[in-house]
C-alpha positions as CSV (number, residue, x, y, z in Angstrom):
1,M,64.5,13.8,5.7
2,D,62.6,10.8,6.6
3,Y,59.2,11.0,8.7
4,D,60.7,10.0,11.9
5,D,63.5,12.9,11.3
6,Q,60.6,15.5,10.8
7,L,58.8,14.4,13.7
8,E,61.6,14.5,16.0
9,K,62.6,18.1,14.8
10,A,59.0,19.3,15.2
11,L,58.9,17.9,18.8
12,S,62.3,19.3,19.7
13,E,61.3,23.1,18.4
14,S,57.9,23.1,20.0
15,P,57.3,24.4,23.3
16,D,56.5,22.5,26.2
17,I,53.0,23.2,27.3
18,E,52.0,22.5,30.8
19,S,48.7,21.4,32.0
20,T,47.1,23.6,34.5
21,G,45.0,21.2,35.8
22,S,41.3,20.2,34.8
23,R,39.4,22.9,32.9
24,F,36.5,22.1,35.3
25,E,37.1,23.1,38.9
26,V,34.2,23.9,41.6
27,P,34.8,26.6,44.0
28,D,35.9,25.7,47.6
29,P,32.6,26.2,49.7
30,N,33.1,29.4,51.5
31,V,31.2,28.8,55.1
32,R,30.7,30.6,58.1
33,P,28.8,30.0,61.3
34,E,25.6,32.1,62.0
35,G,24.0,31.3,65.5
36,N,22.7,27.9,64.9
37,M,23.0,27.8,61.0
38,T,26.0,27.4,58.4
39,V,25.9,29.7,55.9
40,F,27.1,28.5,52.5
41,E,28.1,32.1,51.3
42,N,29.2,30.9,47.6
43,F,26.4,28.5,46.9
44,Q,25.1,30.4,43.7
45,P,28.8,30.4,42.1
46,V,29.3,26.6,43.0
47,V,25.6,25.7,41.7
48,A,26.7,27.6,38.7
49,K,29.6,25.8,38.0
50,L,28.0,22.5,38.4
51,G,25.6,23.4,36.1
52,R,22.6,22.1,38.0
53,D,19.5,23.3,39.6
54,E,20.1,25.2,43.1
55,S,17.1,23.1,44.8
56,D,18.8,19.6,43.6
57,V,22.1,20.7,45.1
58,L,20.5,21.8,48.4
59,K,18.3,18.5,48.5
60,F,21.7,16.8,48.0
61,L,23.4,18.8,50.8
62,Q,20.2,18.1,53.2
63,T,20.2,14.6,52.6
64,E,24.3,14.2,52.6
65,L,24.6,16.2,56.1
66,G,21.3,15.1,57.9
67,T,19.9,18.6,58.2
68,S,17.5,21.0,57.0
69,G,18.1,24.1,55.1
70,Q,16.8,26.9,52.5
71,I,18.3,29.5,50.3
72,D,18.0,32.9,51.4
73,E,17.2,36.2,49.3
74,S,20.9,36.9,48.6
75,G,21.4,33.2,47.1
76,R,23.1,31.7,50.0
77,A,22.4,28.2,51.3
78,R,21.4,28.3,55.0
79,L,22.2,24.9,56.8
80,T,20.4,24.4,60.2
81,G,23.8,23.2,62.5
82,D,27.2,23.7,62.6
83,F,29.1,22.2,59.5
84,R,32.8,22.9,59.0
85,Q,33.9,23.8,55.5
86,D,35.6,20.3,54.6
87,R,32.5,18.6,55.3
88,I,30.6,20.8,53.1
89,A,33.4,20.6,50.3
90,R,33.2,16.9,50.8
91,A,29.3,16.8,49.8
92,V,29.9,18.7,47.1
93,E,32.6,16.6,46.0
94,E,30.2,13.8,46.3
95,Y,27.3,15.4,44.4
96,T,29.6,16.3,41.6
97,E,30.9,12.9,41.4
98,A,27.3,11.4,41.5
99,F,25.3,14.0,39.2
100,V,27.9,16.0,37.2
101,L,30.8,13.8,35.9
102,C,30.3,11.3,32.9
103,P,31.6,7.8,34.5
104,E,32.6,7.0,31.1
105,C,35.0,9.7,30.0
106,G,35.2,12.1,33.2
107,L,34.0,15.1,31.4
108,P,31.6,17.5,33.3
109,D,29.6,18.1,29.7
110,T,26.5,16.2,31.2
111,R,22.9,16.9,31.9
112,L,20.2,14.9,34.0
113,V,17.7,13.6,31.7
114,D,14.5,11.3,32.5
115,E,14.4,7.9,30.6
116,R,11.4,5.8,31.3
117,G,11.2,7.0,34.8
118,T,14.7,7.2,35.8
119,R,16.9,10.1,36.4
120,M,20.1,9.8,34.3
121,L,23.4,11.3,33.1
122,K,23.6,12.2,29.5
123,C,27.2,13.2,28.2
124,D,27.2,15.8,25.5
125,A,31.1,14.8,25.3
126,C,31.0,11.2,24.5
127,G,27.3,10.2,24.2
128,A,27.0,8.0,27.3
129,L,23.8,7.2,29.1
130,S,24.6,6.4,32.7
131,P,22.4,6.0,35.5
132,T,23.2,8.6,38.3
133,G,25.6,7.7,41.1
134,R,22.2,7.9,43.6
């Protein structure tokens, strides 16, 4: 039995493995209106999944949504104004693209570093050093 025959036999006998998608999935924002505020209920789990500082994520959301906000004692983000879930989800996705995912390999194994006064994204998976998306 030659190599090609062995390979064919091994492939035919191995189980099919279906991918369940990316290993990196950010939870969908759970938001609700409260008076003239929008409460981002699961802000802490989202920030934890992103692996970034909560104040950085909040500052990005404030800029992106054109509003003010704060983190309450329960760890929820309270944003001034009425924002739908899909708008906040889009902002979180934009943050993820700009400050979490490596532009070279696409993996989330990154951290923010300062290189000569410039904020950069350092990928621990592929070693790339890239300027942040913003």
